[in-house]
FITIDREN-373486 format. One record per residue (C-alpha): residue number from 1; residue in one letter; chain; x, y, z. Coordinates in steps of 0.02 Angstrom, whole numbers, padded with zeros to 5 digits. Example, Ala and Ser with C-alpha at 12.3 -4.5 7.8 and 13.67 -1.06 7.14 Angstrom:
! residues 2
[pt 1, A, A, [00615, -00225, 00390]] [pt 2, S, A, [00684, -00053, 00357]] 
//
This chain:
! residues 424
[pt 1, M, A, [03241, -00196, 04706]] [pt 2, N, A, [03064, -00301, 04699]] [pt 3, K, A, [02910, -00202, 04693]] [pt 4, Q, A, [02857, -00212, 04885]] [pt 5, F, A, [03035, -00137, 04917]] [pt 6, K, A, [03005, 00015, 04790]] [pt 7, R, A, [02821, 00039, 04882]] [pt 8, L, A, [02919, 00054, 05055]] [pt 9, V, A, [03034, 00173, 05010]] [pt 10, Y, A, [02899, 00273, 04902]] [pt 11, L, A, [02809, 00291, 05082]] [pt 12, A, A, [02947, 00322, 05182]] [pt 13, C, A, [02985, 00485, 05067]] [pt 14, I, A, [02814, 00541, 05078]] [pt 15, L, A, [02817, 00541, 05276]] [pt 16, T, A, [02987, 00630, 05263]] [pt 17, T, A, [02896, 00771, 05180]] [pt 18, I, A, [02748, 00781, 05293]] [pt 19, N, A, [02854, 00783, 05455]] [pt 20, S, A, [02953, 00921, 05385]] [pt 21, C, A, [02816, 01035, 05359]] [pt 22, K, A, [02791, 01045, 05551]] [pt 23, K, A, [02648, 01140, 05610]] [pt 24, E, A, [02740, 01279, 05703]] [pt 25, D, A, [02847, 01304, 05555]] [pt 26, A, A, [02686, 01385, 05470]] [pt 27, V, A, [02667, 01583, 05447]] [pt 28, I, A, [02499, 01624, 05478]] [pt 29, P, A, [02475, 01815, 05459]] [pt 30, E, A, [02369, 01895, 05566]] [pt 31, A, A, [02218, 01996, 05498]] [pt 32, P, A, [02252, 02184, 05502]] [pt 33, T, A, [02200, 02275, 05645]] [pt 34, E, A, [02042, 02387, 05595]] [pt 35, V, A, [01958, 02521, 05723]] [pt 36, K, A, [01798, 02616, 05687]] [pt 37, G, A, [01751, 02779, 05786]] [pt 38, T, A, [01668, 02949, 05763]] [pt 39, A, A, [01749, 03115, 05739]] [pt 40, N, A, [01809, 03223, 05897]] [pt 41, A, A, [01782, 03054, 05985]] [pt 42, I, A, [01923, 02970, 06083]] [pt 43, L, A, [01971, 02799, 06028]] [pt 44, A, A, [02069, 02697, 06135]] [pt 45, L, A, [02191, 02584, 06019]] [pt 46, E, A, [02281, 02415, 06055]] [pt 47, A, A, [02440, 02349, 05988]] [pt 48, P, A, [02419, 02178, 05885]] [pt 49, K, A, [02435, 02042, 05988]] [pt 50, K, A, [02631, 02011, 05916]] [pt 51, F, A, [02675, 02153, 06031]] [pt 52, A, A, [02617, 02079, 06184]] [pt 53, N, A, [02788, 02060, 06270]] [pt 54, R, A, [02852, 02216, 06212]] [pt 55, N, A, [02873, 02382, 06308]] [pt 56, D, A, [02973, 02489, 06173]] [pt 57, L, A, [02816, 02531, 06067]] [pt 58, K, A, [02807, 02675, 05958]] [pt 59, W, A, [02647, 02726, 05863]] [pt 60, E, A, [02643, 02852, 05720]] [pt 61, V, A, [02526, 02891, 05588]] [pt 62, V, A, [02580, 02851, 05412]] [pt 63, S, A, [02437, 02949, 05295]] [pt 64, A, A, [02282, 03052, 05343]] [pt 65, P, A, [02151, 03137, 05250]] [pt 66, S, A, [02197, 03289, 05378]] [pt 67, E, A, [02311, 03345, 05505]] [pt 68, L, A, [02190, 03377, 05628]] [pt 69, Y, A, [02224, 03228, 05726]] [pt 70, R, A, [02308, 03189, 05882]] [pt 71, L, A, [02386, 03025, 05924]] [pt 72, S, A, [02465, 02986, 06103]] [pt 73, G, A, [02555, 02809, 06125]] [pt 74, Q, A, [02562, 02715, 06288]] [pt 75, G, A, [02646, 02575, 06280]] [pt 76, L, A, [02535, 02427, 06222]] [pt 77, T, A, [02383, 02550, 06203]] [pt 78, A, A, [02373, 02726, 06130]] [pt 79, L, A, [02222, 02864, 06114]] [pt 80, F, A, [02185, 02929, 05942]] [pt 81, S, A, [02068, 03060, 05889]] [pt 82, A, A, [02011, 03157, 05742]] [pt 83, V, A, [01904, 03310, 05688]] [pt 84, V, A, [01898, 03264, 05488]] [pt 85, K, A, [01812, 03083, 05437]] [pt 86, G, A, [01911, 02980, 05343]] [pt 87, N, A, [02033, 02836, 05341]] [pt 88, Y, A, [02191, 02856, 05449]] [pt 89, K, A, [02332, 02731, 05425]] [pt 90, L, A, [02442, 02706, 05596]] [pt 91, K, A, [02589, 02614, 05612]] [pt 92, V, A, [02652, 02514, 05770]] [pt 93, S, A, [02829, 02468, 05782]] [pt 94, A, A, [02962, 02399, 05917]] [pt 95, A, A, [03131, 02384, 05831]] [pt 96, D, A, [03111, 02281, 05702]] [pt 97, L, A, [02929, 02216, 05725]] [pt 98, V, A, [02812, 02319, 05625]] [pt 99, D, A, [02633, 02315, 05594]] [pt 100, T, A, [02478, 02427, 05534]] [pt 101, V, A, [02315, 02483, 05615]] [pt 102, F, A, [02182, 02552, 05504]] [pt 103, V, A, [02060, 02691, 05571]] [pt 104, T, A, [01917, 02740, 05483]] [pt 105, V, A, [01841, 02903, 05584]] [pt 106, Q, A, [01640, 02941, 05526]] [pt 107, Q, A, [01548, 03077, 05563]] [pt 108, A, A, [01450, 03070, 05727]] [pt 109, D, A, [01257, 03062, 05693]] [pt 110, K, A, [01220, 03248, 05747]] [pt 111, T, A, [01360, 03369, 05699]] [pt 112, P, A, [01426, 03445, 05836]] [pt 113, S, A, [01422, 03636, 05867]] [pt 114, P, A, [01583, 03727, 05884]] [pt 115, Y, A, [01513, 03843, 06013]] [pt 116, T, A, [01474, 03822, 06196]] [pt 117, A, A, [01333, 03699, 06225]] [pt 118, K, A, [01308, 03725, 06397]] [pt 119, V, A, [01341, 03813, 06567]] [pt 120, F, A, [01356, 03697, 06714]] [pt 121, D, A, [01415, 03824, 06842]] [pt 122, Y, A, [01414, 04012, 06874]] [pt 123, L, A, [01464, 04120, 07020]] [pt 124, P, A, [01533, 04287, 06999]] [pt 125, A, A, [01635, 04383, 07139]] [pt 126, P, A, [01555, 04553, 07191]] [pt 127, G, A, [01589, 04690, 07039]] [pt 128, Q, A, [01504, 04836, 06957]] [pt 129, F, A, [01407, 04726, 06840]] [pt 130, V, A, [01357, 04596, 06927]] [pt 131, N, A, [01162, 04572, 06949]] [pt 132, E, A, [01152, 04650, 06774]] [pt 133, M, A, [01257, 04534, 06658]] [pt 134, P, A, [01158, 04430, 06673]] [pt 135, K, A, [00992, 04532, 06744]] [pt 136, Y, A, [00939, 04484, 06916]] [pt 137, E, A, [00753, 04483, 06956]] [pt 138, A, A, [00669, 04452, 07128]] [pt 139, G, A, [00648, 04261, 07163]] [pt 140, D, A, [00807, 04220, 07043]] [pt 141, T, A, [00892, 04060, 07134]] [pt 142, Y, A, [01071, 03983, 07100]] [pt 143, E, A, [01000, 03882, 06970]] [pt 144, S, A, [00890, 04026, 06874]] [pt 145, M, A, [01043, 04121, 06846]] [pt 146, V, A, [01151, 03975, 06798]] [pt 147, A, A, [01004, 03954, 06679]] [pt 148, K, A, [01026, 04141, 06633]] [pt 149, A, A, [01208, 04125, 06610]] [pt 150, G, A, [01179, 03988, 06492]] [pt 151, K, A, [01055, 04064, 06388]] [pt 152, A, A, [01177, 04211, 06367]] [pt 153, L, A, [01335, 04123, 06322]] [pt 154, V, A, [01257, 03963, 06206]] [pt 155, G, A, [01261, 03957, 06014]] [pt 156, D, A, [01341, 04068, 05906]] [pt 157, D, A, [01232, 04230, 05937]] [pt 158, A, A, [01294, 04230, 06115]] [pt 159, G, A, [01308, 04375, 06215]] [pt 160, M, A, [01404, 04415, 06365]] [pt 161, I, A, [01414, 04391, 06543]] [pt 162, T, A, [01527, 04462, 06699]] [pt 163, L, A, [01636, 04375, 06819]] [pt 164, G, A, [01639, 04510, 06931]] [pt 165, G, A, [01810, 04546, 07034]] [pt 166, W, A, [01943, 04417, 07081]] [pt 167, G, A, [01895, 04249, 07077]] [pt 168, G, A, [01716, 04259, 07011]] [pt 169, Y, A, [01687, 04106, 06886]] [pt 170, V, A, [01587, 04007, 06755]] [pt 171, V, A, [01607, 03824, 06697]] [pt 172, L, A, [01563, 03790, 06511]] [pt 173, G, A, [01551, 03635, 06416]] [pt 174, F, A, [01522, 03575, 06233]] [pt 175, D, A, [01434, 03452, 06153]] [pt 176, H, A, [01607, 03357, 06085]] [pt 177, T, A, [01767, 03334, 06141]] [pt 178, I, A, [01897, 03481, 06063]] [pt 179, V, A, [02034, 03387, 05979]] [pt 180, N, A, [02199, 03428, 06056]] [pt 181, V, A, [02297, 03441, 05894]] [pt 182, P, A, [02480, 03480, 05896]] [pt 183, G, A, [02551, 03633, 05857]] [pt 184, R, A, [02404, 03732, 05845]] [pt 185, R, A, [02280, 03822, 05986]] [pt 186, D, A, [02109, 03739, 06002]] [pt 187, F, A, [02009, 03855, 06068]] [pt 188, R, A, [01972, 04028, 06128]] [pt 189, I, A, [01831, 04111, 06251]] [pt 190, H, A, [01767, 04277, 06193]] [pt 191, G, A, [01792, 04420, 06310]] [pt 192, N, A, [01756, 04615, 06276]] [pt 193, A, A, [01958, 04660, 06293]] [pt 194, F, A, [02002, 04805, 06162]] [pt 195, G, A, [02142, 04919, 06156]] [pt 196, A, A, [02180, 05091, 06197]] [pt 197, N, A, [02167, 05227, 06048]] [pt 198, T, A, [02281, 05376, 06135]] [pt 199, N, A, [02394, 05293, 06253]] [pt 200, P, A, [02518, 05434, 06299]] [pt 201, R, A, [02661, 05320, 06344]] [pt 202, P, A, [02745, 05313, 06156]] [pt 203, N, A, [02799, 05109, 06110]] [pt 204, A, A, [02690, 05045, 06240]] [pt 205, P, A, [02633, 04862, 06229]] [pt 206, F, A, [02468, 04805, 06196]] [pt 207, G, A, [02355, 04872, 06308]] [pt 208, G, A, [02189, 04952, 06336]] [pt 209, S, A, [02046, 04860, 06415]] [pt 210, C, A, [02116, 04686, 06456]] [pt 211, E, A, [02049, 04579, 06600]] [pt 212, P, A, [02126, 04425, 06608]] [pt 213, G, A, [02017, 04272, 06658]] [pt 214, I, A, [02131, 04112, 06699]] [pt 215, V, A, [02077, 03965, 06609]] [pt 216, M, A, [02060, 03781, 06664]] [pt 217, V, A, [02023, 03633, 06566]] [pt 218, A, A, [01942, 03466, 06593]] [pt 219, Y, A, [01942, 03302, 06483]] [pt 220, D, A, [01775, 03191, 06528]] [pt 221, K, A, [01892, 03041, 06564]] [pt 222, N, A, [01749, 02953, 06651]] [pt 223, K, A, [01622, 02994, 06524]] [pt 224, N, A, [01485, 03050, 06649]] [pt 225, G, A, [01457, 03212, 06548]] [pt 226, K, A, [01490, 03328, 06683]] [pt 227, P, A, [01667, 03412, 06747]] [pt 228, D, A, [01725, 03307, 06898]] [pt 229, E, A, [01858, 03390, 07024]] [pt 230, D, A, [01984, 03281, 06980]] [pt 231, E, A, [01976, 03308, 06797]] [pt 232, W, A, [02039, 03498, 06814]] [pt 233, Y, A, [02203, 03552, 06736]] [pt 234, E, A, [02253, 03743, 06738]] [pt 235, I, A, [02312, 03817, 06580]] [pt 236, K, A, [02474, 03892, 06606]] [pt 237, G, A, [02452, 04073, 06541]] [pt 238, S, A, [02625, 04178, 06527]] [pt 239, G, A, [02584, 04256, 06708]] [pt 240, N, A, [02527, 04125, 06814]] [pt 241, F, A, [02690, 04095, 06910]] [pt 242, S, A, [02766, 04279, 06877]] [pt 243, A, A, [02724, 04418, 06778]] [pt 244, E, A, [02910, 04479, 06770]] [pt 245, G, A, [02910, 04426, 06566]] [pt 246, E, A, [02768, 04549, 06536]] [pt 247, L, A, [02819, 04688, 06424]] [pt 248, W, A, [02725, 04819, 06544]] [pt 249, Y, A, [02821, 04746, 06716]] [pt 250, S, A, [02934, 04870, 06734]] [pt 251, A, A, [02805, 05006, 06708]] [pt 252, A, A, [02699, 04932, 06849]] [pt 253, V, A, [02819, 04909, 06969]] [pt 254, G, A, [02857, 05100, 06947]] [pt 255, G, A, [02687, 05121, 06960]] [pt 256, K, A, [02702, 05060, 07139]] [pt 257, L, A, [02573, 04914, 07071]] [pt 258, D, A, [02562, 04741, 07175]] [pt 259, T, A, [02663, 04639, 07043]] [pt 260, R, A, [02655, 04482, 07151]] [pt 261, T, A, [02575, 04313, 07096]] [pt 262, F, A, [02503, 04216, 07207]] [pt 263, R, A, [02465, 04036, 07161]] [pt 264, N, A, [02366, 03982, 07323]] [pt 265, Y, A, [02265, 04131, 07336]] [pt 266, E, A, [02100, 04152, 07450]] [pt 267, M, A, [01986, 04297, 07460]] [pt 268, T, A, [01833, 04324, 07559]] [pt 269, Y, A, [01701, 04446, 07525]] [pt 270, N, A, [01572, 04521, 07649]] [pt 271, R, A, [01382, 04578, 07609]] [pt 272, P, A, [01391, 04763, 07602]] [pt 273, V, A, [01292, 04827, 07769]] [pt 274, T, A, [01211, 04955, 07651]] [pt 275, E, A, [01175, 04998, 07487]] [pt 276, E, A, [01173, 05190, 07453]] [pt 277, E, A, [01137, 05266, 07305]] [pt 278, S, A, [01302, 05340, 07218]] [pt 279, S, A, [01333, 05506, 07251]] [pt 280, P, A, [01352, 05620, 07067]] [pt 281, E, A, [01492, 05752, 07166]] [pt 282, G, A, [01634, 05630, 07126]] [pt 283, S, A, [01691, 05479, 07010]] [pt 284, V, A, [01692, 05365, 07171]] [pt 285, S, A, [01572, 05396, 07296]] [pt 286, I, A, [01560, 05244, 07411]] [pt 287, R, A, [01759, 05165, 07456]] [pt 288, N, A, [01700, 05062, 07599]] [pt 289, Y, A, [01580, 04977, 07500]] [pt 290, I, A, [01603, 04782, 07490]] [pt 291, L, A, [01756, 04731, 07642]] [pt 292, W, A, [01859, 04597, 07568]] [pt 293, T, A, [02012, 04502, 07658]] [pt 294, D, A, [02115, 04384, 07611]] [pt 295, N, A, [02236, 04226, 07654]] [pt 296, Q, A, [02387, 04335, 07657]] [pt 297, G, A, [02332, 04459, 07798]] [pt 298, Q, A, [02280, 04594, 07682]] [pt 299, Q, A, [02108, 04687, 07675]] [pt 300, G, A, [02026, 04818, 07572]] [pt 301, Y, A, [01852, 04873, 07497]] [pt 302, K, A, [01788, 04863, 07339]] [pt 303, I, A, [01721, 05022, 07258]] [pt 304, K, A, [01565, 05080, 07192]] [pt 305, N, A, [01542, 05219, 07063]] [pt 306, V, A, [01428, 05329, 06996]] [pt 307, Y, A, [01393, 05228, 06838]] [pt 308, H, A, [01307, 05075, 06913]] [pt 309, S, A, [01204, 05100, 07070]] [pt 310, Q, A, [01128, 04921, 07096]] [pt 311, S, A, [01219, 04801, 07218]] [pt 312, Y, A, [01380, 04725, 07155]] [pt 313, Y, A, [01346, 04560, 07284]] [pt 314, P, A, [01262, 04432, 07189]] [pt 315, S, A, [01094, 04461, 07254]] [pt 316, W, A, [01041, 04272, 07223]] [pt 317, V, A, [01166, 04217, 07364]] [pt 318, K, A, [01091, 04186, 07534]] [pt 319, D, A, [01267, 04188, 07635]] [pt 320, N, A, [01344, 04334, 07694]] [pt 321, K, A, [01516, 04301, 07653]] [pt 322, I, A, [01588, 04230, 07481]] [pt 323, T, A, [01758, 04137, 07459]] [pt 324, F, A, [01845, 04098, 07304]] [pt 325, K, A, [02017, 04016, 07291]] [pt 326, G, A, [02148, 03999, 07152]] [pt 327, I, A, [02297, 04105, 07066]] [pt 328, R, A, [02296, 04302, 07086]] [pt 329, L, A, [02385, 04385, 06942]] [pt 330, A, A, [02503, 04526, 06957]] [pt 331, Q, A, [02401, 04700, 06939]] [pt 332, N, A, [02412, 04758, 06751]] [pt 333, G, A, [02305, 04929, 06758]] [pt 334, I, A, [02425, 05075, 06754]] [pt 335, D, A, [02361, 05243, 06773]] [pt 336, E, A, [02461, 05340, 06627]] [pt 337, S, A, [02398, 05500, 06645]] [pt 338, S, A, [02459, 05513, 06825]] [pt 339, A, A, [02314, 05605, 06875]] [pt 340, G, A, [02173, 05468, 06904]] [pt 341, N, A, [02101, 05519, 06706]] [pt 342, Y, A, [02177, 05373, 06598]] [pt 343, Y, A, [02202, 05187, 06649]] [pt 344, V, A, [02271, 05069, 06530]] [pt 345, L, A, [02259, 04888, 06585]] [pt 346, Y, A, [02387, 04788, 06469]] [pt 347, A, A, [02382, 04622, 06394]] [pt 348, F, A, [02467, 04464, 06477]] [pt 349, R, A, [02569, 04378, 06324]] [pt 350, Y, A, [02461, 04222, 06306]] [pt 351, G, A, [02342, 04095, 06400]] [pt 352, Y, A, [02207, 04195, 06465]] [pt 353, A, A, [02023, 04230, 06417]] [pt 354, D, A, [01966, 04423, 06401]] [pt 355, N, A, [02136, 04484, 06376]] [pt 356, Y, A, [02162, 04499, 06184]] [pt 357, P, A, [02013, 04560, 06062]] [pt 358, N, A, [01942, 04413, 05994]] [pt 359, T, A, [02011, 04412, 05824]] [pt 360, D, A, [02183, 04423, 05886]] [pt 361, D, A, [02262, 04253, 05872]] [pt 362, N, A, [02328, 04300, 06060]] [pt 363, S, A, [02168, 04252, 06127]] [pt 364, G, A, [02177, 04068, 06034]] [pt 365, I, A, [02228, 03934, 06178]] [pt 366, D, A, [02335, 03771, 06159]] [pt 367, I, A, [02261, 03630, 06253]] [pt 368, D, A, [02446, 03580, 06276]] [pt 369, W, A, [02482, 03743, 06407]] [pt 370, A, A, [02403, 03615, 06523]] [pt 371, I, A, [02485, 03591, 06674]] [pt 372, D, A, [02439, 03495, 06844]] [pt 373, K, A, [02421, 03559, 07018]] [pt 374, N, A, [02611, 03540, 07054]] [pt 375, G, A, [02662, 03622, 06868]] [pt 376, N, A, [02693, 03471, 06783]] [pt 377, K, A, [02647, 03483, 06604]] [pt 378, V, A, [02491, 03355, 06563]] [pt 379, N, A, [02455, 03251, 06389]] [pt 380, L, A, [02266, 03286, 06369]] [pt 381, P, A, [02181, 03202, 06214]] [pt 382, G, A, [02052, 03345, 06195]] [pt 383, I, A, [01927, 03433, 06336]] [pt 384, D, A, [01762, 03454, 06362]] [pt 385, F, A, [01732, 03568, 06494]] [pt 386, I, A, [01822, 03734, 06519]] [pt 387, K, A, [01812, 03863, 06672]] [pt 388, V, A, [01869, 04043, 06688]] [pt 389, Y, A, [01876, 04148, 06813]] [pt 390, S, A, [01931, 04340, 06859]] [pt 391, G, A, [02125, 04348, 06886]] [pt 392, V, A, [02169, 04503, 06940]] [pt 393, D, A, [02108, 04598, 07081]] [pt 394, Q, A, [02125, 04795, 07053]] [pt 395, E, A, [02030, 04944, 07064]] [pt 396, N, A, [02053, 05061, 06911]] [pt 397, G, A, [01982, 05236, 06979]] [pt 398, W, A, [01824, 05297, 06885]] [pt 399, L, A, [01841, 05140, 06787]] [pt 400, G, A, [01795, 05020, 06933]] [pt 401, E, A, [01878, 04839, 06974]] [pt 402, A, A, [01954, 04737, 06851]] [pt 403, S, A, [01832, 04618, 06803]] [pt 404, T, A, [01829, 04470, 06674]] [pt 405, E, A, [01701, 04457, 06532]] [pt 406, V, A, [01661, 04312, 06460]] [pt 407, G, A, [01568, 04273, 06294]] [pt 408, R, A, [01535, 04118, 06184]] [pt 409, G, A, [01679, 03977, 06189]] [pt 410, E, A, [01749, 03907, 06015]] [pt 411, D, A, [01813, 03761, 05953]] [pt 412, L, A, [01945, 03823, 05833]] [pt 413, H, A, [01961, 03662, 05722]] [pt 414, L, A, [01783, 03650, 05698]] [pt 415, L, A, [01773, 03846, 05621]] [pt 416, G, A, [01926, 03812, 05515]] [pt 417, T, A, [02037, 03926, 05613]] [pt 418, N, A, [02214, 03884, 05600]] [pt 419, I, A, [02329, 03994, 05737]] [pt 420, A, A, [02487, 03914, 05781]] [pt 421, T, A, [02542, 03889, 05962]] [pt 422, I, A, [02707, 03953, 06053]] [pt 423, E, A, [02805, 03834, 06167]] [pt 424, Q, A, [02823, 03860, 06334]] 
//
């Protein structure tokens, strides 16, 4: 074999080796997916490009510095939020295809407050504490009364405001998103509920002064800093569809209370014709004080008692009628004395404001109890706004009307309060 032939064979071997290393056969690994965000913020995550044609993705957290987080996978995208700063390792998979997403959660520049940061709206229905909590002064307007409600409710030393009779409401906001942590209750709204000391009925369920306020929640999905109408969802409390599961229900039926639940209820209150002073002769002096009508063909009057002589109609409202809409719960105030002397307002099992004492676990609310207008469960990553409105329409003798009172709102996770939830 001559030298030139050997050289040709050698070159042919080299070319064969090069051609065998085709570019498409070379495996070039993708760089790890890394995302940075701040605590209590909702992060939108995207699956690595290798999953582009898959629709069977599964997202899960592999390791985390805390269990205070939520991951909601939606195909190629997922929403992630965490309360505690640190490094979170997430796994994305589709059958045998697996990859990792690393999320670094940093503390926000400004430490968030666990308490109510703002009041957006306030309008009480007529009631015995209206114009007193907060105090109305001549010349006050809607805007100034909202500001007064905000002064009362914002911060850790918040006071209390009244929502009046059925339908009266307040809208609160926080300076951060309250994370919807799975398996835990996420927030509470303070009220002034307390238990009865001397209930004459033995083995009665918890009750005393429980004036449940229905809770609505909203996640600021468009990030405009305010609650929009299409962002509100209902917290499904234990009596939002029926009170038949409440432990006091049969006693309420026996006491001839109105135990019906109306889900599309409307009530209109009329400005009182006169503002007569209360008479000291009786515990209830004016029975035909404020006329109301509803969309069920009913009507009645709000009662004025001897303990509160100011106007019960919100004095800053110029209209002669106010209409409220929402869910009307079953009446829960039972006259346990059968003589008009001792009324016990019983607690619903869960899901309301001013329904249990503030230190009771049942005052905590789980965002996962949220439902849409059709009653379907919704998957919220967290919430930014809360609306509370009085849920019961009832006159309780000398005690007066059932009226939800509201104090500060609390992010339970930021306070380190761990309350297990219940499945609905």
